TORDRENVO-990074 format. One record per residue: y, z, x of N, C-alpha, C, O in turn; residue in one letter. Coordinates in steps of 0.02 Angstrom, whole numbers, padded with zeros to 5 digits. Layout:
PT      nc2      nc3      nc1     cac2     cac3     cac1      cc2      cc3      cc1      oc2      oc3      oc1   lose
PT        Y        Z        X        Y        Z        X        Y        Z        X        Y        Z        X      A
...
This chain:
PT      nc2      nc3      nc1     cac2     cac3     cac1      cc2      cc3      cc1      oc2      oc3      oc1   lose
PT    05227    11419    05925    05297    11435    05915    05304    11502    05880    05268    11517    05833      M
PT    05350    11543    05904    05364    11608    05873    05424    11601    05827    05472    11566    05843      A
PT    05421    11634    05769    05476    11629    05721    05482    11695    05682    05432    11726    05665      E
PT    05544    11715    05670    05557    11773    05628    05615    11756    05581    05668    11735    05603      I
PT    05603    11765    05517    05652    11749    05465    05676    11814    05433    05636    11853    05408      I
PT    05742    11825    05434    05771    11885    05405    05830    11867    05360    05850    11809    05355      Q
PT    05858    11917    05327    05912    11905    05279    05973    11874    05311    06008    11833    05280      R
PT    05988    11891    05374    06048    11866    05406    06037    11803    05447    06084    11773    05472      T
PT    05973    11782    05454    05962    11721    05492    05890    11714    05515    05847    11755    05499      G
PT    05877    11660    05552    05811    11644    05576    05814    11631    05652    05858    11595    05676      T
PT    05766    11660    05688    05759    11647    05759    05692    11613    05770    05641    11635    05743      W
PT    05691    11559    05810    05629    11526    05829    05628    11518    05905    05680    11512    05937      T
PT    05568    11516    05933    05559    11506    06005    05502    11458    06016    05446    11471    05993      F
PT    05515    11402    06051    05465    11351    06062    05438    11350    06133    05404    11303    06153      D
PT    05453    11402    06172    05432    11405    06241    05487    11386    06290    05482    11402    06349      G
PT    05540    11353    06265    05595    11332    06308    05663    11354    06282    05710    11363    06321      E
PT    05669    11363    06216    05734    11376    06186    05727    11427    06129    05682    11422    06088      T
PT    05772    11476    06128    05778    11520    06070    05831    11489    06025    05890    11483    06044      V
PT    05811    11470    05966    05857    11437    05919    05876    11487    05865    05834    11515    05830      R
PT    05942    11498    05858    05969    11548    05812    06005    11511    05756    06054    11475    05768      I
PT    05982    11521    05695    06012    11489    05636    06034    11543    05588    05992    11577    05560      V
PT    06100    11551    05577    06123    11603    05532    06111    11585    05459    06111    11526    05441      P
PT    06102    11636    05418    06098    11624    05346    06168    11608    05319    06218    11618    05353      A
PT    06170    11583    05258    06234    11562    05230    06259    11608    05174    06310    11595    05144      T
PT    06223    11663    05161    06243    11708    05108    06307    11745    05125    06329    11746    05183      E
PT    06337    11777    05075    06401    11810    05083    06397    11870    05131    06447    11887    05162      R
PT    06339    11902    05136    06334    11961    05178    06332    11944    05253    06336    11990    05294      H
PT    06327    11880    05270    06327    11860    05341    06399    11855    05366    06441    11826    05332      V
PT    06413    11884    05424    06481    11886    05451    06509    11815    05459    06473    11770    05480      H
PT    06573    11805    05442    06603    11738    05447    06599    11707    05516    06593    11646    05522      P
PT    06601    11748    05569    06597    11721    05636    06530    11686    05647    06527    11631    05675      L
PT    06476    11718    05624    06410    11687    05633    06405    11622    05595    06377    11573    05621      R
PT    06431    11620    05534    06427    11559    05495    06471    11504    05525    06452    11446    05525      K
PT    06529    11523    05552    06573    11473    05583    06543    11446    05647    06550    11387    05662      A
PT    06510    11488    05685    06479    11466    05748    06420    11419    05734    06410    11371    05771      L
PT    06383    11433    05681    06327    11390    05663    06266    11401    05707    06258    11454    05737      G
PT    06224    11351    05711    06162    11356    05749    06177    11360    05824    06219    11323    05850      E
PT    06142    11404    05858    06149    11413    05930    06081    11403    05962    06032    11434    05942      V
PT    06079    11360    06013    06017    11348    06051    06026    11379    06120    06067    11356    06160      A
PT    05988    11432    06134    05993    11468    06198    05935    11447    06242    05878    11465    06227      V
PT    05948    11410    06296    05892    11391    06340    05863    11452    06375    05898    11501    06389      P
PT    05798    11449    06388    05764    11506    06419    05798    11526    06484    05801    11585    06500      L
PT    05823    11477    06522    05853    11492    06587    05917    11532    06581    05941    11560    06631      V
PT    05946    11535    06520    06008    11573    06510    05995    11647    06494    06042    11686    06491      A
PT    05932    11665    06483    05916    11733    06461    05902    11779    06520    05868    11761    06567      L
PT    05929    11839    06515    05911    11891    06564    05862    11941    06533    05834    11982    06569      S
PT    05853    11938    06468    05804    11983    06436    05808    11980    06361    05853    11949    06332      G
PT    05761    12015    06330    05759    12021    06257    05727    12088    06241    05683    12112    06278      I
PT    05749    12119    06187    05722    12185    06169    05720    12192    06093    05760    12162    06057      A
PT    05672    12231    06071    05670    12252    06001    05686    12326    05999    05652    12366    06032      Y
PT    05737    12345    05962    05760    12414    05958    05741    12442    05889    05775    12426    05840      E
PT    05689    12483    05885    05668    12510    05820    05718    12560    05793    05751    12595    05831      P
PT    05723    12565    05727    05767    12613    05694    05731    12645    05636    05674    12629    05621      G
PT    05765    12690    05602    05735    12727    05547    05719    12682    05488    05666    12688    05458      R
PT    05765    12637    05471    05756    12593    05413    05740    12521    05433    05737    12477    05390      K
PT    05730    12509    05495    05717    12442    05519    05731    12441    05594    05729    12493    05627      G
PT    05744    12384    05620    05758    12378    05691    05807    12322    05705    05840    12297    05659      G
PT    05811    12304    05768    05859    12252    05788    05831    12214    05848    05811    12244    05898      R
PT    05830    12148    05842    05816    12106    05900    05881    12093    05937    05933    12081    05907      L
PT    05877    12096    06003    05938    12086    06042    05923    12042    06103    05880    12059    06144      R
PT    05959    11986    06108    05954    11944    06167    06006    11967    06219    06062    11985    06201      L
PT    05985    11966    06282    06032    11979    06337    06038    11915    06377    05988    11889    06402      R
PT    06099    11890    06384    06110    11828    06420    06133    11844    06491    06164    11896    06504      L
PT    06119    11799    06536    06141    11807    06605    06217    11804    06608    06250    11768    06571      R
PT    06245    11844    06653    06317    11846    06661    06343    11776    06678    06318    11743    06724      E
PT    06394    11754    06640    06424    11689    06653    06388    11631    06622    06407    11573    06633      G
PT    06335    11643    06582    06297    11588    06552    06329    11561    06489    06322    11501    06474      A
PT    06365    11603    06453    06391    11585    06386    06466    11597    06383    06488    11653    06395      D
PT    06505    11545    06367    06578    11555    06363    06599    11604    06309    06650    11638    06316      P
PT    06560    11609    06254    06577    11657    06202    06571    11728    06228    06616    11769    06217      L
PT    06517    11743    06262    06510    11810    06290    06559    11822    06346    06581    11879    06357      Q
PT    06578    11770    06382    06627    11776    06435    06693    11800    06406    06727    11843    06436      Q
PT    06712    11773    06349    06776    11791    06317    06771    11858    06282    06816    11899    06288      V
PT    06716    11869    06246    06709    11930    06205    06698    11992    06248    06720    12046    06229      A
PT    06664    11985    06305    06652    12040    06351    06621    12101    06316    06640    12158    06330      S
PT    06574    12088    06272    06539    12143    06239    06578    12179    06185    06558    12233    06164      G
PT    06634    12150    06162    06677    12184    06113    06667    12160    06042    06705    12179    05998      R
PT    06617    12117    06030    06604    12096    05961    06566    12150    05924    06519    12179    05952      L
PT    06584    12164    05862    06544    12211    05822    06474    12184    05811    06463    12123    05813      P
PT    06426    12229    05799    06357    12208    05789    06351    12155    05735    06312    12108    05741      D
PT    06388    12163    05681    06382    12118    05625    06402    12046    05643    06377    11999    05612      A
PT    06445    12038    05692    06469    11971    05710    06437    11943    05773    06449    11886    05790      S
PT    06396    11983    05807    06365    11962    05869    06307    11915    05854    06258    11936    05823      D
PT    06310    11851    05874    06256    11804    05857    06191    11818    05894    06139    11791    05875      P
PT    06193    11860    05946    06133    11873    05985    06099    11938    05965    06060    11967    06004      Y
PT    06112    11961    05904    06077    12017    05875    06051    11996    05806    06082    11957    05771      Q
PT    05993    12022    05789    05963    12006    05724    05934    12070    05694    05886    12097    05720      L
PT    05963    12094    05638    05934    12152    05603    05864    12133    05577    05855    12080    05547      P
PT    05816    12178    05587    05747    12165    05569    05724    12217    05518    05732    12277    05529      V
PT    05696    12194    05463    05670    12239    05411    05609    12275    05437    05573    12250    05480      E
PT    05597    12334    05410    05544    12377    05435    05475    12345    05432    05434    12355    05477      R
PT    05462    12306    05380    05395    12275    05374    05386    12214    05419    05333    12183    05418      D
PT    05438    12196    05458    05433    12139    05504    05432    12161    05577    05444    12120    05622      R
PT    05420    12225    05589    05419    12252    05657    05368    12215    05701    05384    12198    05758      T
PT    05309    12204    05675    05257    12170    05714    05278    12100    05735    05265    12078    05791      G
PT    05310    12064    05689    05334    11996    05705    05387    11999    05760    05387    11958    05806      V
PT    05432    12048    05754    05485    12054    05805    05456    12070    05873    05478    12042    05923      A
PT    05407    12114    05876    05376    12132    05940    05338    12073    05970    05339    12063    06030      E
PT    05306    12033    05927    05272    11973    05951    05323    11923    05979    05311    11893    06031      Y
PT    05380    11916    05945    05433    11871    05968    05456    11892    06038    05464    11850    06082      F
PT    05468    11956    06047    05490    11983    06111    05439    11967    06165    05456    11946    06220      V
PT    05375    11978    06150    05322    11967    06199    05319    11894    06220    05310    11879    06279      E
PT    05326    11848    06173    05324    11777    06189    05381    11757    06235    05371    11720    06283      E
PT    05441    11780    06221    05499    11763    06263    05492    11794    06332    05506    11761    06382      V
PT    05469    11856    06335    05461    11889    06400    05409    11854    06443    05420    11845    06503      R
PT    05354    11834    06413    05302    11799    06452    05329    11732    06476    05314    11712    06533      H
PT    05367    11697    06435    05394    11632    06456    05443    11640    06514    05444    11600    06560      A
PT    05484    11693    06511    05531    11705    06567    05493    11720    06631    05512    11697    06685      R
PT    05438    11757    06625    05398    11773    06684    05366    11709    06712    05367    11698    06772      L
PT    05338    11668    06668    05306    11607    06691    05355    11559    06723    05339    11526    06773      L
PT    05415    11555    06695    05466    11508    06721    05509    11538    06777    05553    11505    06804      D
PT    05495    11601    06795    05531    11634    06849    05607    11630    06840    05644    11614    06886      Q
PT    05630    11645    06779    05701    11644    06765    05736    11701    06802    05716    11759    06794      V
PT    05786    11687    06841    05820    11740    06879    05866    11782    06835    05885    11760    06781      P
PT    05883    11841    06859    05931    11884    06824    06001    11879    06854    06046    11914    06833      D
PT    06009    11836    06903    06072    11832    06939    06126    11800    06895    06110    11763    06848      T
PT    06191    11813    06909    06245    11780    06872    06243    11705    06881    06219    11680    06932      P
PT    06269    11669    06832    06271    11596    06834    06337    11572    06864    06389    11606    06858      C
PT    06335    11514    06896    06396    11484    06922    06417    11424    06880    06459    11384    06900      D
PT    06389    11420    06820    06406    11367    06772    06386    11392    06702    06343    11435    06696      R
PT    06416    11364    06651    06398    11382    06583    06334    11345    06563    06329    11284    06572      Y
PT    06286    11382    06537    06223    11353    06515    06221    11341    06440    06175    11309    06415      L
PT    06272    11365    06404    06281    11350    06333    06348    11313    06327    06395    11326    06364      L
PT    06352    11266    06280    06411    11222    06276    06473    11254    06245    06527    11227    06251      P
PT    06466    11311    06211    06523    11340    06177    06530    11311    06107    06496    11263    06089      G
PT    06574    11340    06066    06584    11318    05997    06608    11246    05992    06642    11221    06037      P
PT    06589    11214    05938    06611    11146    05925    06685    11143    05906    06712    11192    05879      S
PT    06716    11088    05920    06786    11076    05903    06790    11018    05854    06743    10979    05849      V
PT    06846    11012    05817    06909    11051    05821    06901    11119    05789    06858    11131    05746      P
PT    06946    11165    05810    06948    11233    05784    07019    11254    05769    07067    11231    05801      L
PT    07026    11297    05719    07091    11325    05701    07083    11400    05695    07035    11425    05666      T
PT    07132    11437    05722    07132    11510    05718    07199    11534    05692    07252    11516    05718      A
PT    07197    11574    05640    07258    11602    05612    07270    11671    05639    07224    11710    05650      G
PT    07333    11688    05649    07353    11754    05672    07409    11781    05630    07428    11751    05580      G
PT    07436    11837    05651    07490    11869    05614    07554    11827    05615    07588    11821    05565      T
PT    07569    11798    05673    07633    11763    05681    07627    11688    05693    07676    11656    05712      D
PT    07568    11660    05682    07562    11588    05692    07490    11564    05685    07446    11601    05665      G
PT    07481    11501    05702    07416    11468    05698    07404    11427    05761    07450    11393    05785      T
PT    07343    11430    05787    07325    11392    05846    07271    11341    05827    07225    11357    05790      V
PT    07278    11280    05852    07226    11230    05844    07205    11203    05912    07245    11201    05959      T
PT    07141    11184    05917    07115    11156    05979    07069    11098    05962    07022    11106    05924      F
PT    07084    11038    05990    07046    10978    05973    06997    10958    06028    06968    10904    06025      D
PT    06990    11000    06078    06946    10984    06134    06984    10963    06196    06957    10963    06251      G
PT    07049    10945    06187    07090    10925    06243    07157    10962    06245    07183    10975    06299      E
PT    07184    10978    06186    07250    11009    06183    07249    11071    06138    07214    11074    06088      R
PT    07288    11121    06159    07300    11181    06119    07369    11176    06090    07418    11162    06125      V
PT    07374    11186    06024    07439    11180    05989    07452    11245    05950    07411    11265    05909      H
PT    07509    11276    05964    07527    11339    05930    07588    11325    05885    07639    11300    05908      I
PT    07582    11342    05821    07637    11338    05773    07653    11409    05750    07608    11447    05732      E
PT    07717    11427    05750    07739    11494    05730    07755    11495    05656    07773    11444    05627      W
PT    07749    11554    05625    07767    11562    05555    07827    11609    05549    07857    11627    05600      N
PT    07845    11629    05489    07906    11668    05478    07901    11739    05506    07952    11773    05513      W
PT    07840    11762    05523    07833    11828    05550    07840    11831    05626    07838    11885    05656      M
PT    07848    11774    05658    07853    11772    05731    07920    11800    05754    07971    11791    05721      A
PT    07920    11833    05811    07981    11858    05842    08025    11799    05864    08000    11744    05875      E
PT    08090    11812    05870    08137    11759    05890    08118    11730    05957    08128    11670    05969      D
PT    08091    11770    06003    08072    11746    06069    08019    11692    06065    08011    11652    06111      S
PT    07981    11691    06010    07930    11640    06000    07957    11581    05959    07951    11523    05979      K
PT    07986    11597    05902    08008    11544    05857    08064    11501    05885    08067    11441    05871      S
PT    08109    11531    05924    08165    11492    05953    08141    11440    06003    08174    11389    06013      H
PT    08084    11453    06033    08057    11404    06081    08019    11347    06048    08002    11298    06081      G
PT    08005    11354    05984    07970    11301    05948    07896    11301    05961    07871    11346    05996      G
PT    07859    11252    05935    07787    11248    05945    07770    11242    06019    07809    11217    06059      P
PT    07710    11266    06036    07686    11262    06104    07626    11215    06107    07583    11216    06064      R
PT    07624    11173    06159    07568    11127    06168    07545    11131    06241    07586    11126    06287      V
PT    07480    11141    06251    07451    11143    06317    07393    11094    06321    07355    11087    06273      F
PT    07387    11059    06377    07325    11023    06392    07280    11070    06431    07303    11122    06455      T
PT    07217    11052    06438    07172    11094    06477    07194    11101    06550    07184    11152    06581      L
PT    07225    11049    06576    07249    11051    06645    07308    11099    06653    07325    11119    06709      D
PT    07340    11118    06597    07396    11165    06601    07374    11238    06601    07414    11282    06617      D
PT    07311    11250    06585    07288    11318    06571    07244    11345    06628    07199    11311    06652      I
PT    07259    11406    06648    07218    11441    06697    07162    11481    06664    07108    11488    06692      D
PT    07175    11507    06604    07125    11547    06570    07148    11569    06501    07205    11557    06481      G
PT    07102    11601    06465    07115    11625    06398    07094    11699    06395    07041    11717    06422      V
PT    07135    11739    06363    07120    11811    06357    07118    11829    06283    07167    11819    06247      E
PT    07062    11856    06261    07055    11876    06191    07045    11951    06187    07003    11979    06221      W
PT    07085    11983    06145    07080    12055    06133    07070    12065    06058    07113    12045    06019      T
PT    07015    12096    06037    07002    12103    05965    07048    12155    05934    07070    12202    05967      P
PT    07062    12145    05870    07097    12196    05831    07047    12249    05811    06992    12233    05787      A
PT    07064    12312    05821    07019    12367    05805    07056    12416    05760    07106    12446    05780      V
PT    07031    12423    05698    07065    12468    05651    07136    12444    05637    07146    12387    05616      G
PT    07184    12488    05649    07254    12470    05640    07286    12444    05704    07345    12427    05705      W
PT    07247    12441    05757    07273    12415    05821    07270    12339    05822    07217    12309    05808      E
PT    07326    12308    05838    07327    12235    05841    07288    12208    05900    07281    12241    05952      N
PT    07264    12147    05893    07232    12111    05947    07277    12052    05968    07334    12047    05945      G
PT    07251    12009    06010    07291    11953    06033    07247    11897    06059    07190    11908    06079      S
PT    07274    11837    06058    07244    11778    06088    07296    11749    06134    07344    11717    06112      L
PT    07287    11759    06200    07339    11741    06248    07314    11685    06294    07259    11689    06322      R
PT    07355    11634    06302    07341    11579    06348    07382    11590    06412    07440    11609    06409      F
PT    07350    11578    06469    07383    11587    06533    07398    11519    06564    07354    11489    06594      H
PT    07460    11495    06557    07477    11432    06590    07475    11441    06666    07486    11495    06692      P
PT    07460    11387    06701    07456    11391    06773    07524    11411    06803    07576    11386    06783      K
PT    07521    11458    06850    07581    11480    06883    07618    11535    06847    07669    11559    06873      G
PT    07595    11556    06788    07630    11608    06750    07601    11676    06765    07542    11682    06783      S
PT    07642    11727    06758    07621    11797    06768    07648    11837    06709    07702    11866    06713      H
PT    07610    11840    06653    07636    11871    06592    07652    11945    06601    07612    11984    06626      P
PT    07713    11963    06579    07733    12034    06579    07756    12055    06510    07772    12113    06499      V
PT    07759    12008    06464    07784    12022    06397    07728    12049    06352    07669    12034    06363      L
PT    07747    12088    06303    07700    12112    06253    07679    12052    06209    07716    12003    06203      K
PT    07619    12056    06179    07595    11999    06139    07645    11975    06086    07651    11915    06076      P
PT    07681    12021    06054    07726    11999    06000    07786    11960    06026    07821    11927    05988      Q
PT    07799    11964    06092    07856    11928    06121    07835    11871    06167    07877    11831    06187      H
PT    07772    11867    06183    07748    11815    06230    07739    11749    06193    07698    11745    06147      D
PT    07776    11696    06211    07770    11631    06176    07703    11596    06189    07690    11544    06159      P
PT    07662    11623    06232    07596    11594    06245    07541    11635    06212    07482    11627    06228      N
PT    07560    11680    06167    07513    11728    06140    07518    11733    06064    07573    11737    06036      C
PT    07461    11732    06030    07457    11741    05958    07437    11813    05944    07390    11839    05975      L
PT    07472    11847    05898    07455    11916    05881    07404    11916    05824    07408    11877    05777      T
PT    07355    11961    05830    07303    11969    05779    07312    12036    05746    07304    12088    05779      L
PT    07328    12036    05683    07343    12098    05647    07280    12138    05634    07230    12110    05611      W
PT    07282    12202    05649    07224    12245    05645    07190    12248    05577    07129    12245    05574      G
PT    07228    12254    05524    07197    12263    05459    07164    12199    05434    07129    12200    05383      V
PT    07176    12143    05468    07143    12080    05448    07090    12061    05499    07078    12002    05511      R
PT    07059    12110    05529    07013    12099    05584    06956    12051    05565    06943    12003    05601      Q
PT    06923    12065    05509    06864    12024    05491    06882    11951    05483    06842    11907    05501      A
PT    06942    11937    05457    06961    11868    05444    06984    11833    05508    06973    11773    05515      R
PT    07016    11870    05554    07045    11839    05612    06999    11838    05673    07005    11795    05716      E
PT    06951    11885    05676    06908    11890    05734    06869    11825    05746    06867    11799    05801      T
PT    06838    11799    05692    06796    11741    05700    06832    11681    05729    06811    11653    05779      G
PT    06887    11661    05697    06922    11601    05719    06952    11608    05788    06948    11561    05828      G
PT    06981    11665    05804    07015    11673    05868    06967    11675    05927    06979    11643    05978      S
PT    06912    11712    05920    06866    11717    05977    06827    11652    05987    06811    11634    06043      V
PT    06812    11616    05932    06778    11552    05939    06824    11501    05973    06802    11462    06015      L
PT    06888    11501    05954    06934    11454    05986    06942    11471    06060    06944    11426    06102      L
PT    06948    11535    06075    06954    11556    06145    06892    11534    06185    06898    11512    06242      A
PT    06833    11541    06155    06772    11521    06189    06768    11446    06198    06744    11422    06250      A
PT    06791    11408    06148    06790    11335    06153    06835    11310    06210    06817    11264    06247      A
PT    06894    11341    06218    06938    11323    06273    06907    11344    06339    06906    11305    06387      V
PT    06880    11404    06342    06850    11430    06404    06793    11386    06427    06785    11375    06487      T
PT    06753    11361    06380    06696    11319    06398    06717    11255    06432    06678    11225    06469      A
PT    06778    11233    06420    06803    11170    06449    06847    11180    06510    06873    11132    06538      R
PT    06856    11242    06531    06891    11258    06592    06840    11268    06649    06782    11280    06635      L
PT    06862    11264    06711    06815    11277    06767    06785    11346    06760    06819    11394    06743      P
PT    06721    11351    06775    06686    11416    06773    06717    11463    06825    06733    11440    06880      H
PT    06725    11527    06809    06754    11573    06858    06717    11575    06924    06747    11589    06976      P
PT    06652    11561    06923    06613    11564    06984    06599    11495    07013    06558    11488    07059      A
PT    06632    11444    06987    06619    11375    07010    06637    11369    07084    06687    11396    07106      A
PT    06596    11333    07121    06609    11325    07192    06655    11266    07206    06684    11261    07260      T
PT    06661    11221    07158    06705    11164    07167    06761    11166    07116    06748    11171    07056      E
PT    06822    11161    07138    06879    11162    07093    06877    11101    07048    06860    11046    07069      A
PT    06896    11113    06985    06901    11058    06937    06835    11043    06902    06834    10998    06860      G
PT    06782    11079    06916    06719    11068    06882    06726    11088    06809    06745    11144    06794      T
PT    06710    11042    06763    06717    11057    06692    06650    11064    06658    06642    11106    06613      R
PT    06601    11025    06679    06535    11030    06648    06482    11024    06701    06494    10997    06755      T
PT    06424    11051    06686    06367    11046    06731    06304    11052    06691    06304    11083    06637      A
PT    06250    11024    06716    06186    11027    06681    06156    11096    06690    06168    11128    06741      S
PT    06115    11118    06642    06083    11184    06648    06041    11189    06711    06015    11139    06736      P
PT    06035    11249    06736    05995    11261    06796    05923    11245    06781    05898    11253    06725      E
PT    05889    11221    06832    05818    11209    06826    05781    11255    06873    05795    11253    06934      Q
PT    05735    11296    06849    05698    11340    06894    05655    11299    06942    05633    11244    06925      P
PT    05644    11326    07001    05604    11292    07051    05532    11285    07027    05504    11331    06998      A
PT    05505    11226    07040    05436    11215    07022    05391    11237    07079    05413    11241    07136      D
PT    05330    11252    07064    05285    11274    07116    05214    11259    07098    05199    11240    07041      G
PT    05168    11267    07146    05098    11256    07133    05071    11197    07171    05108    11153    07192      G
PT    05004    11196    07178    04970    11142    07212    04946    11092    07161    04916    11111    07110      T
PT    04957    11028    07173    04939    10977    07125    04872    10945    07143    04854    10939    07201      E
PT    04836    10925    07091    04778    10882    07100    04804    10813    07118    04850    10789    07085      V
PT    04776    10782    07168    04802    10719    07192    04807    10668    07136    04758    10653    07101      A
PT    04869    10642    07128    04881    10589    07079    04887    10612    07008    04900    10571    06964      G
PT    04877    10678    06994    04878    10701    06924    04943    10732    06904    04961    10730    06845      S
PT    04980    10761    06951    05041    10796    06934    05028    10864    06905    05075    10896    06880      G
PT    04965    10889    06907    04948    10954    06879    04919    10999    06933    04892    10975    06983      R
PT    04925    11065    06925    04897    11111    06974    04821    11108    06974    04790    11097    06922      P
PT    04792    11117    07032    04719    11118    07036    04693    11184    07009    04726    11235    07015      S
PT    04633    11183    06980    04603    11242    06950    04536    11257    06982    04499    11212    07000      L
PT    04522    11321    06988    04456    11342    07010    04413    11352    06948    04436    11340    06892      A
PT    04351    11372    06957    04306    11382    06901    04333    11434    06853    04357    11486    06875      K
PT    04330    11421    06788    04354    11467    06739    04425    11455    06718    04452    11493    06677      G
PT    04458    11402    06745    04526    11386    06723    04580    11421    06761    04639    11411    06743      G
PT    04566    11461    06811    04618    11496    06849    04638    11454    06908    04597    11415    06932      A
PT    04700    11459    06932    04721    11421    06990    04680    11440    07051    04659    11497    07058      P
PT    04670    11391    07096    04634    11405    07157    04669    11457    07198    04730    11458    07202      E
PT    04630    11500    07229    04659    11550    07273    04669    11521    07342    04637    11471    07359      T
PT    04711    11551    07381    04723    11531    07449    04708    11590    07493    04707    11647    07471      T
PT    04696    11576    07556    04681    11628    07603    04741    11674    07613    04798    11652    07605      D
PT    04727    11736    07630    04782    11783    07642    04795    11825    07581    04771    11809    07527      G
PT    04834    11879    07588    04848    11924    07533    04892    11892    07480    04935    11850    07496      P
PT    04882    11912    07419    04924    11887    07364    04994    11917    07371    05001    11975    07391      D
PT    05045    11878    07355    05112    11905    07352    05143    11890    07285    05115    11852    07245      D
PT    05201    11920    07272    05232    11915    07206    05248    11843    07187    05233    11822    07131      H
PT    05278    11805    07233    05297    11736    07217    05237    11692    07202    05240    11650    07157      D
PT    05183    11703    07239    05124    11661    07228    05094    11674    07159    05073    11628    07124      R
PT    05093    11738    07139    05067    11754    07073    05110    11726    07018    05084    11703    06967      L
PT    05176    11727    07027    05220    11698    06977    05209    11622    06971    05211    11595    06915      L
PT    05197    11589    07027    05184    11517    07024    05120    11503    06986    05116    11454    06948      R
PT    05070    11546    06996    05007    11536    06960    05014    11547    06886    04984    11512    06845      R
PT    05055    11596    06867    05068    11606    06796    05102    11545    06766    05087    11525    06710      L
PT    05148    11517    06802    05183    11457    06778    05135    11399    06769    05138    11362    06720      R
PT    05089    11390    06818    05040    11337    06813    04996    11346    06751    04981    11298    06716      E
PT    04975    11408    06740    04933    11421    06681    04970    11404    06617    04941    11375    06571      L
PT    05034    11423    06613    05073    11408    06553    05080    11334    06541    05075    11312    06484      G
PT    05091    11295    06594    05096    11223    06586    05031    11192    06562    05031    11149    06519      E
PT    04975    11215    06590    04910    11189    06570    04894    11208    06498    04863    11169    06461      L
PT    04915    11267    06477    04904    11288    06408    04944    11246    06360    04919    11224    06309      H
PT    05008    11234    06377    05051    11192    06334    05025    11121    06329    05033    11088    06277      R
PT    04995    11096    06384    04969    11027    06384    04901    11022    06350    04876    10966    06339      E
PT    04871    11078    06332    04806    11077    06299    04747    11076    06345    04690    11070    06322      G
PT    04759    11082    06411    04703    11083    06458    04664    11148    06451    04602    11147    06454      V
PT    04699    11204    06440    04667    11269    06431    04670    11288    06357    04721    11278    06324      L
PT    04615    11315    06332    04615    11341    06264    04653    11407    06263    04671    11435    06315      T
PT    04666    11432    06202    04700    11497    06196    04660    11552    06231    04689    11594    06265      D
PT    04594    11551    06222    04552    11603    06252    04552    11598    06328    04556    11649    06363      E
PT    04547    11537    06354    04547    11527    06427    04614    11548    06457    04617    11580    06510      E
PT    04668    11530    06423    04734    11548    06448    04743    11623    06449    04767    11651    06498      F
PT    04724    11657    06394    04732    11729    06390    04691    11764    06444    04715    11812    06475      A
PT    04629    11740    06456    04586    11771    06506    04613    11761    06577    04615    11808    06617      S
PT    04635    11700    06591    04661    11686    06659    04726    11723    06671    04738    11748    06726      A
PT    04769    11725    06620    04834    11760    06627    04822    11834    06639    04856    11865    06681      K
PT    04775    11863    06602    04761    11935    06611    04737    11949    06682    04755    12000    06712      K
PT    04696    11904    06709    04670    11914    06777    04726    11912    06829    04726    11950    06876      A
PT    04774    11865    06818    04830    11860    06866    04876    11919    06860    04897    11948    06910      V
PT    04892    11938    06798    04939    11994    06788    04911    12059    06816    04949    12102    06838      L
PT    04845    12066    06815    04815    12129    06841    04824    12135    06916    04813    12190    06943      S
PT    04842    12082    06949    04849    12084    07022    04921    12095    07044    04935    12096    07104      R
PT    04968    12103    06996    05038    12118    07015    05042    12189    07043    05096    12211    07062      F
């Protein structure tokens, strides 16, 4: 298992899941602490990188498009400090970070994880219930209903209509715009059949996020938006009304020893070769077989490293 512990949190990788646990100290962004532990399955990753810097570096996970409802809503607009898929790395931990990257990359290669967009969410989204405060009101979501209550700062077009309540079946989507500097943001719900033309401060389906309170409002509003989005049909879903689906499973491959359920091995622990020229897919299957045998204890560390090196040299 690979693990790296830093001031803002801990990342571990067991061969199947990157587990992100934020620290609880005051210097950790409220969004990360509110989101809590995140388990990212290997199949949801499109890549990982270590970015060195002058005083340290940064680990960065890249998720497949459409795999995570939080990233779907945020669209790359979260500041580095609040992004749960980044980890600042101290200068003396560079070697550990590079080892972590290598382990994840090798696992992706062995499991043949695709880089293609997902047609379902592979992460469940933030836990509920959630509450998000804004400039002119408060939104709550219990997993089934969205409830908006206005405060004294709400425009008459909002307050005169009273509280708003939506079920998931009433909503087509959620739009989150972060507050940047003195520019206000918004959390807008799109009821089915509606075509919003009003500004956020006048739209009764929209909560305004005041710019100067960005740090306090960003966490709650984007997490609530992601929680609702996770329970709506995926934008790329092929069947209308699909709310949940199991994570994708990569295709299995390899030749099995009769009755064992394991790939057959030639002398030295490497998979048996077949007649004809090697191709990319065949080599990937052999890498996967080696990884499974190593995890099961059939191959020692030395045997696994030697066989893997031999296969990789033929790419």
